[in-house]
PyMOL Python script that loads the backbone (N, CA, C, O; Angstrom):
from pymol import cmd

cmd.read_pdbstr("""\
ATOM      1  N   MET A   1      27.572-158.138   1.821  1.00  0.00           N
ATOM      2  CA  MET A   1      27.730-156.751   2.173  1.00  0.00           C
ATOM      3  C   MET A   1      28.767-156.683   3.461  1.00  0.00           C
ATOM      4  O   MET A   1      28.972-157.458   4.396  1.00  0.00           O
ATOM      5  N   LEU A   2      29.237-155.613   3.148  1.00  0.00           N
ATOM      6  CA  LEU A   2      30.261-155.508   4.671  1.00  0.00           C
ATOM      7  C   LEU A   2      30.031-155.322   6.114  1.00  0.00           C
ATOM      8  O   LEU A   2      29.218-154.400   6.169  1.00  0.00           O
ATOM      9  N   SER A   3      30.272-155.652   7.149  1.00  0.00           N
ATOM     10  CA  SER A   3      29.680-155.851   8.659  1.00  0.00           C
ATOM     11  C   SER A   3      30.585-154.252   8.846  1.00  0.00           C
ATOM     12  O   SER A   3      31.526-153.737   8.243  1.00  0.00           O
ATOM     13  N   LEU A   4      29.837-153.901   9.855  1.00  0.00           N
ATOM     14  CA  LEU A   4      29.804-152.070  10.083  1.00  0.00           C
ATOM     15  C   LEU A   4      31.294-152.161  10.333  1.00  0.00           C
ATOM     16  O   LEU A   4      32.064-151.581   9.568  1.00  0.00           O
ATOM     17  N   SER A   5      31.798-152.947  11.495  1.00  0.00           N
ATOM     18  CA  SER A   5      33.515-152.871  11.532  1.00  0.00           C
ATOM     19  C   SER A   5      34.200-152.809  10.043  1.00  0.00           C
ATOM     20  O   SER A   5      35.157-152.121   9.689  1.00  0.00           O
ATOM     21  N   GLU A   6      33.571-153.556   9.427  1.00  0.00           N
ATOM     22  CA  GLU A   6      34.428-153.588   8.285  1.00  0.00           C
ATOM     23  C   GLU A   6      34.730-152.281   7.470  1.00  0.00           C
ATOM     24  O   GLU A   6      35.778-151.799   7.039  1.00  0.00           O
ATOM     25  N   CYS A   7      33.461-151.903   7.423  1.00  0.00           N
ATOM     26  CA  CYS A   7      33.167-150.508   6.458  1.00  0.00           C
ATOM     27  C   CYS A   7      33.653-149.098   7.645  1.00  0.00           C
ATOM     28  O   CYS A   7      33.984-148.014   7.166  1.00  0.00           O
ATOM     29  N   LEU A   8      33.631-149.307   9.089  1.00  0.00           N
ATOM     30  CA  LEU A   8      34.531-148.552  10.110  1.00  0.00           C
ATOM     31  C   LEU A   8      36.118-148.507  10.049  1.00  0.00           C
ATOM     32  O   LEU A   8      36.832-147.562  10.383  1.00  0.00           O
ATOM     33  N   MET A   9      36.612-150.067   9.417  1.00  0.00           N
ATOM     34  CA  MET A   9      37.811-150.181   9.020  1.00  0.00           C
ATOM     35  C   MET A   9      38.486-149.628   7.757  1.00  0.00           C
ATOM     36  O   MET A   9      39.695-149.412   7.677  1.00  0.00           O
ATOM     37  N   LYS A  10      37.764-149.458   6.963  1.00  0.00           N
ATOM     38  CA  LYS A  10      38.138-148.691   5.950  1.00  0.00           C
ATOM     39  C   LYS A  10      38.383-146.975   5.754  1.00  0.00           C
ATOM     40  O   LYS A  10      39.345-146.439   5.205  1.00  0.00           O
ATOM     41  N   ILE A  11      37.305-146.373   6.327  1.00  0.00           N
ATOM     42  CA  ILE A  11      37.390-145.112   6.540  1.00  0.00           C
ATOM     43  C   ILE A  11      38.896-144.350   7.065  1.00  0.00           C
ATOM     44  O   ILE A  11      39.112-144.452   8.273  1.00  0.00           O
ATOM     45  N   ARG A  12      39.750-143.736   6.385  1.00  0.00           N
ATOM     46  CA  ARG A  12      40.417-142.762   6.278  1.00  0.00           C
ATOM     47  C   ARG A  12      41.057-141.842   7.677  1.00  0.00           C
ATOM     48  O   ARG A  12      41.982-141.983   8.478  1.00  0.00           O
ATOM     49  N   GLU A  13      39.714-140.613   7.362  1.00  0.00           N
ATOM     50  CA  GLU A  13      39.288-139.683   7.647  1.00  0.00           C
ATOM     51  C   GLU A  13      39.301-139.717   9.570  1.00  0.00           C
ATOM     52  O   GLU A  13      38.396-140.177  10.265  1.00  0.00           O
ATOM     53  N   THR A  14      40.152-139.305   9.898  1.00  0.00           N
ATOM     54  CA  THR A  14      40.161-138.883  11.310  1.00  0.00           C
ATOM     55  C   THR A  14      38.539-138.298  11.665  1.00  0.00           C
ATOM     56  O   THR A  14      37.632-138.689  12.400  1.00  0.00           O
ATOM     57  N   SER A  15      38.656-137.585  11.077  1.00  0.00           N
ATOM     58  CA  SER A  15      37.431-136.104  11.115  1.00  0.00           C
ATOM     59  C   SER A  15      35.676-137.062  10.864  1.00  0.00           C
ATOM     60  O   SER A  15      34.607-136.963  11.467  1.00  0.00           O
ATOM     61  N   THR A  16      36.211-138.095   9.477  1.00  0.00           N
ATOM     62  CA  THR A  16      34.733-139.306   9.081  1.00  0.00           C
ATOM     63  C   THR A  16      34.209-139.920  10.438  1.00  0.00           C
ATOM     64  O   THR A  16      33.061-139.842  10.874  1.00  0.00           O
ATOM     65  N   LEU A  17      35.422-140.620  11.081  1.00  0.00           N
ATOM     66  CA  LEU A  17      35.388-141.137  11.918  1.00  0.00           C
ATOM     67  C   LEU A  17      34.774-140.318  13.750  1.00  0.00           C
ATOM     68  O   LEU A  17      34.229-140.847  14.719  1.00  0.00           O
ATOM     69  N   GLU A  18      34.973-139.680  13.631  1.00  0.00           N
ATOM     70  CA  GLU A  18      34.888-139.010  14.803  1.00  0.00           C
ATOM     71  C   GLU A  18      33.154-138.591  14.588  1.00  0.00           C
ATOM     72  O   GLU A  18      32.370-139.134  15.367  1.00  0.00           O
ATOM     73  N   LYS A  19      32.781-137.948  13.882  1.00  0.00           N
ATOM     74  CA  LYS A  19      31.121-137.542  13.045  1.00  0.00           C
ATOM     75  C   LYS A  19      30.260-139.053  13.093  1.00  0.00           C
ATOM     76  O   LYS A  19      29.037-139.131  13.209  1.00  0.00           O
ATOM     77  N   VAL A  20      31.112-140.109  12.985  1.00  0.00           N
ATOM     78  CA  VAL A  20      30.383-141.559  13.163  1.00  0.00           C
ATOM     79  C   VAL A  20      30.363-141.922  14.576  1.00  0.00           C
ATOM     80  O   VAL A  20      29.650-142.861  14.929  1.00  0.00           O
ATOM     81  N   GLU A  21      31.202-141.159  15.583  1.00  0.00           N
ATOM     82  CA  GLU A  21      31.318-141.784  16.430  1.00  0.00           C
ATOM     83  C   GLU A  21      30.636-140.653  17.312  1.00  0.00           C
ATOM     84  O   GLU A  21      30.328-141.219  18.361  1.00  0.00           O
ATOM     85  N   LYS A  22      30.345-139.627  17.363  1.00  0.00           N
ATOM     86  CA  LYS A  22      29.002-138.935  17.833  1.00  0.00           C
ATOM     87  C   LYS A  22      28.033-139.341  17.249  1.00  0.00           C
ATOM     88  O   LYS A  22      27.139-139.335  18.095  1.00  0.00           O
ATOM     89  N   LEU A  23      27.485-139.833  15.962  1.00  0.00           N
ATOM     90  CA  LEU A  23      26.311-140.057  15.559  1.00  0.00           C
ATOM     91  C   LEU A  23      26.058-141.528  16.474  1.00  0.00           C
ATOM     92  O   LEU A  23      24.970-141.674  17.030  1.00  0.00           O
ATOM     93  N   VAL A  24      26.923-142.394  16.569  1.00  0.00           N
ATOM     94  CA  VAL A  24      26.424-143.499  17.393  1.00  0.00           C
ATOM     95  C   VAL A  24      26.138-143.544  18.923  1.00  0.00           C
ATOM     96  O   VAL A  24      25.651-144.385  19.679  1.00  0.00           O
ATOM     97  N   ILE A  25      26.760-141.998  19.097  1.00  0.00           N
ATOM     98  CA  ILE A  25      26.556-141.871  20.615  1.00  0.00           C
ATOM     99  C   ILE A  25      25.263-140.778  20.770  1.00  0.00           C
ATOM    100  O   ILE A  25      24.880-140.578  21.923  1.00  0.00           O
ATOM    101  N   GLN A  26      24.678-140.171  19.837  1.00  0.00           N
ATOM    102  CA  GLN A  26      23.514-139.577  19.849  1.00  0.00           C
ATOM    103  C   GLN A  26      22.342-140.707  20.103  1.00  0.00           C
ATOM    104  O   GLN A  26      21.765-140.781  21.188  1.00  0.00           O
ATOM    105  N   VAL A  27      22.035-141.610  18.957  1.00  0.00           N
ATOM    106  CA  VAL A  27      21.367-143.175  18.751  1.00  0.00           C
ATOM    107  C   VAL A  27      21.392-143.619  19.853  1.00  0.00           C
ATOM    108  O   VAL A  27      20.244-143.623  20.297  1.00  0.00           O
ATOM    109  N   GLU A  28      22.104-144.008  20.560  1.00  0.00           N
ATOM    110  CA  GLU A  28      22.516-144.684  21.521  1.00  0.00           C
ATOM    111  C   GLU A  28      21.739-144.104  23.534  1.00  0.00           C
ATOM    112  O   GLU A  28      21.287-144.614  24.559  1.00  0.00           O
ATOM    113  N   MET A  29      22.050-142.879  22.986  1.00  0.00           N
ATOM    114  CA  MET A  29      21.165-141.475  24.250  1.00  0.00           C
ATOM    115  C   MET A  29      19.862-141.724  23.792  1.00  0.00           C
ATOM    116  O   MET A  29      19.264-142.448  24.588  1.00  0.00           O
ATOM    117  N   GLU A  30      19.213-141.414  22.847  1.00  0.00           N
ATOM    118  CA  GLU A  30      18.542-141.264  22.396  1.00  0.00           C
ATOM    119  C   GLU A  30      17.237-142.767  22.554  1.00  0.00           C
ATOM    120  O   GLU A  30      16.019-142.600  22.627  1.00  0.00           O
ATOM    121  N   ALA A  31      18.070-144.355  22.573  1.00  0.00           N
ATOM    122  CA  ALA A  31      17.223-145.048  22.616  1.00  0.00           C
ATOM    123  C   ALA A  31      17.622-145.110  24.123  1.00  0.00           C
ATOM    124  O   ALA A  31      17.509-146.309  24.377  1.00  0.00           O
ATOM    125  N   ARG A  32      17.873-144.718  24.829  1.00  0.00           N
ATOM    126  CA  ARG A  32      18.167-144.710  26.476  1.00  0.00           C
ATOM    127  C   ARG A  32      16.931-143.854  26.980  1.00  0.00           C
ATOM    128  O   ARG A  32      16.049-143.992  27.828  1.00  0.00           O
ATOM    129  N   THR A  33      17.297-142.911  26.054  1.00  0.00           N
ATOM    130  CA  THR A  33      15.506-142.038  27.082  1.00  0.00           C
ATOM    131  C   THR A  33      14.475-142.326  26.307  1.00  0.00           C
ATOM    132  O   THR A  33      13.414-141.773  26.596  1.00  0.00           O
ATOM    133  N   LYS A  34      14.507-143.300  25.073  1.00  0.00           N
ATOM    134  CA  LYS A  34      12.920-143.865  25.210  1.00  0.00           C
ATOM    135  C   LYS A  34      12.904-145.098  25.992  1.00  0.00           C
ATOM    136  O   LYS A  34      11.928-145.844  25.911  1.00  0.00           O
ATOM    137  N   GLU A  35      13.625-145.302  26.535  1.00  0.00           N
ATOM    138  CA  GLU A  35      13.701-146.279  27.642  1.00  0.00           C
ATOM    139  C   GLU A  35      13.072-146.152  29.000  1.00  0.00           C
ATOM    140  O   GLU A  35      12.250-146.736  29.706  1.00  0.00           O
ATOM    141  N   SER A  36      13.670-145.356  29.015  1.00  0.00           N
ATOM    142  CA  SER A  36      13.463-144.422  30.611  1.00  0.00           C
ATOM    143  C   SER A  36      12.049-143.793  30.533  1.00  0.00           C
ATOM    144  O   SER A  36      11.172-144.016  31.367  1.00  0.00           O
ATOM    145  N   LEU A  37      11.922-143.074  29.570  1.00  0.00           N
ATOM    146  CA  LEU A  37      10.206-142.413  29.571  1.00  0.00           C
ATOM    147  C   LEU A  37       9.247-143.318  29.646  1.00  0.00           C
ATOM    148  O   LEU A  37       8.178-143.228  30.249  1.00  0.00           O
ATOM    149  N   LYS A  38       9.803-144.493  28.802  1.00  0.00           N
ATOM    150  CA  LYS A  38       8.821-145.549  28.652  1.00  0.00           C
ATOM    151  C   LYS A  38       8.756-146.408  30.348  1.00  0.00           C
ATOM    152  O   LYS A  38       7.695-146.932  30.689  1.00  0.00           O
ATOM    153  N   ALA A  39       9.622-146.440  31.002  1.00  0.00           N
ATOM    154  CA  ALA A  39       9.921-146.852  32.620  1.00  0.00           C
ATOM    155  C   ALA A  39       8.992-146.083  33.193  1.00  0.00           C
ATOM    156  O   ALA A  39       8.211-146.622  33.978  1.00  0.00           O
ATOM    157  N   ILE A  40       8.888-144.669  32.918  1.00  0.00           N
ATOM    158  CA  ILE A  40       8.782-143.642  34.001  1.00  0.00           C
ATOM    159  C   ILE A  40       6.923-143.680  33.564  1.00  0.00           C
ATOM    160  O   ILE A  40       6.102-143.917  34.451  1.00  0.00           O
ATOM    161  N   GLU A  41       6.554-143.454  32.329  1.00  0.00           N
ATOM    162  CA  GLU A  41       5.457-144.074  31.945  1.00  0.00           C
ATOM    163  C   GLU A  41       4.288-145.130  33.278  1.00  0.00           C
ATOM    164  O   GLU A  41       3.328-144.877  34.007  1.00  0.00           O
ATOM    165  N   LYS A  42       5.067-146.220  32.975  1.00  0.00           N
ATOM    166  CA  LYS A  42       5.579-147.328  33.630  1.00  0.00           C
ATOM    167  C   LYS A  42       4.764-147.405  34.848  1.00  0.00           C
ATOM    168  O   LYS A  42       3.701-147.989  35.056  1.00  0.00           O
ATOM    169  N   GLY A  43       5.911-146.284  36.021  1.00  0.00           N
ATOM    170  CA  GLY A  43       6.118-146.398  37.082  1.00  0.00           C
ATOM    171  C   GLY A  43       6.570-147.281  37.753  1.00  0.00           C
ATOM    172  O   GLY A  43       6.281-147.626  38.899  1.00  0.00           O
ATOM    173  N   ASP A  44       7.811-147.945  36.551  1.00  0.00           N
ATOM    174  CA  ASP A  44       8.715-148.681  37.203  1.00  0.00           C
ATOM    175  C   ASP A  44       9.832-147.689  37.674  1.00  0.00           C
ATOM    176  O   ASP A  44      10.617-147.467  36.752  1.00  0.00           O
ATOM    177  N   VAL A  45       9.972-147.389  38.198  1.00  0.00           N
ATOM    178  CA  VAL A  45      11.276-146.250  38.704  1.00  0.00           C
ATOM    179  C   VAL A  45      11.786-146.845  39.771  1.00  0.00           C
ATOM    180  O   VAL A  45      11.254-147.904  40.104  1.00  0.00           O
ATOM    181  N   LEU A  46      12.917-146.337  40.565  1.00  0.00           N
ATOM    182  CA  LEU A  46      13.732-146.138  41.525  1.00  0.00           C
ATOM    183  C   LEU A  46      14.014-144.914  42.447  1.00  0.00           C
ATOM    184  O   LEU A  46      14.448-143.884  41.932  1.00  0.00           O
ATOM    185  N   ALA A  47      13.795-144.979  43.744  1.00  0.00           N
ATOM    186  CA  ALA A  47      14.075-143.716  44.445  1.00  0.00           C
ATOM    187  C   ALA A  47      15.643-144.046  44.438  1.00  0.00           C
ATOM    188  O   ALA A  47      16.142-145.164  44.567  1.00  0.00           O
ATOM    189  N   ILE A  48      16.347-142.760  44.250  1.00  0.00           N
ATOM    190  CA  ILE A  48      17.598-142.088  43.751  1.00  0.00           C
ATOM    191  C   ILE A  48      18.753-142.814  44.567  1.00  0.00           C
ATOM    192  O   ILE A  48      19.831-143.186  44.103  1.00  0.00           O
ATOM    193  N   ASP A  49      18.294-142.945  45.919  1.00  0.00           N
ATOM    194  CA  ASP A  49      19.459-143.329  46.958  1.00  0.00           C
ATOM    195  C   ASP A  49      18.970-145.176  46.623  1.00  0.00           C
ATOM    196  O   ASP A  49      19.383-145.901  47.529  1.00  0.00           O
ATOM    197  N   ASP A  50      18.500-145.639  45.944  1.00  0.00           N
ATOM    198  CA  ASP A  50      18.163-146.930  45.726  1.00  0.00           C
ATOM    199  C   ASP A  50      19.380-147.279  44.725  1.00  0.00           C
ATOM    200  O   ASP A  50      20.441-147.899  44.792  1.00  0.00           O
ATOM    201  N   PHE A  51      18.695-146.587  43.815  1.00  0.00           N
ATOM    202  CA  PHE A  51      19.827-146.523  42.388  1.00  0.00           C
ATOM    203  C   PHE A  51      21.778-146.025  42.502  1.00  0.00           C
ATOM    204  O   PHE A  51      22.796-146.343  41.887  1.00  0.00           O
ATOM    205  N   LYS A  52      21.508-145.308  43.404  1.00  0.00           N
ATOM    206  CA  LYS A  52      22.844-145.532  43.870  1.00  0.00           C
ATOM    207  C   LYS A  52      23.386-146.649  44.455  1.00  0.00           C
ATOM    208  O   LYS A  52      24.484-147.131  44.178  1.00  0.00           O
ATOM    209  N   LYS A  53      22.518-147.098  45.353  1.00  0.00           N
ATOM    210  CA  LYS A  53      22.871-148.345  45.815  1.00  0.00           C
ATOM    211  C   LYS A  53      22.986-149.644  44.998  1.00  0.00           C
ATOM    212  O   LYS A  53      23.411-150.715  45.431  1.00  0.00           O
ATOM    213  N   GLU A  54      22.593-149.419  43.888  1.00  0.00           N
ATOM    214  CA  GLU A  54      22.703-150.647  42.882  1.00  0.00           C
ATOM    215  C   GLU A  54      23.433-150.356  41.895  1.00  0.00           C
ATOM    216  O   GLU A  54      23.666-151.191  41.021  1.00  0.00           O
ATOM    217  N   ASN A  55      23.906-149.156  41.861  1.00  0.00           N
ATOM    218  CA  ASN A  55      25.448-148.698  41.039  1.00  0.00           C
ATOM    219  C   ASN A  55      26.176-148.842  41.612  1.00  0.00           C
ATOM    220  O   ASN A  55      27.114-149.066  40.848  1.00  0.00           O
ATOM    221  N   GLU A  56      26.687-148.915  43.059  1.00  0.00           N
ATOM    222  CA  GLU A  56      27.497-148.772  44.033  1.00  0.00           C
ATOM    223  C   GLU A  56      28.113-150.692  43.786  1.00  0.00           C
ATOM    224  O   GLU A  56      29.311-150.792  43.521  1.00  0.00           O
ATOM    225  N   GLN A  57      27.447-151.793  43.865  1.00  0.00           N
ATOM    226  CA  GLN A  57      27.531-152.961  43.952  1.00  0.00           C
ATOM    227  C   GLN A  57      27.584-153.263  42.375  1.00  0.00           C
ATOM    228  O   GLN A  57      27.676-154.422  41.970  1.00  0.00           O
TER     229      GLN A  57
END
""", "prot")
cmd.dss("prot")
cmd.show_as("cartoon", "prot")
cmd.util.cbc("prot")
cmd.orient("prot")
């Protein structure tokens, strides 16, 4: 069975690769949303100022 990267290398149509890229981004964003919602439910959140400080480092 081919790996994902091998399958992608065989795709010749740019439009097909663009669709695959959009789908991968969508799946990643959905996963992050689920993680964020779980963290919010647990109360595991940061104040916006703390979040900004962490991202600056």
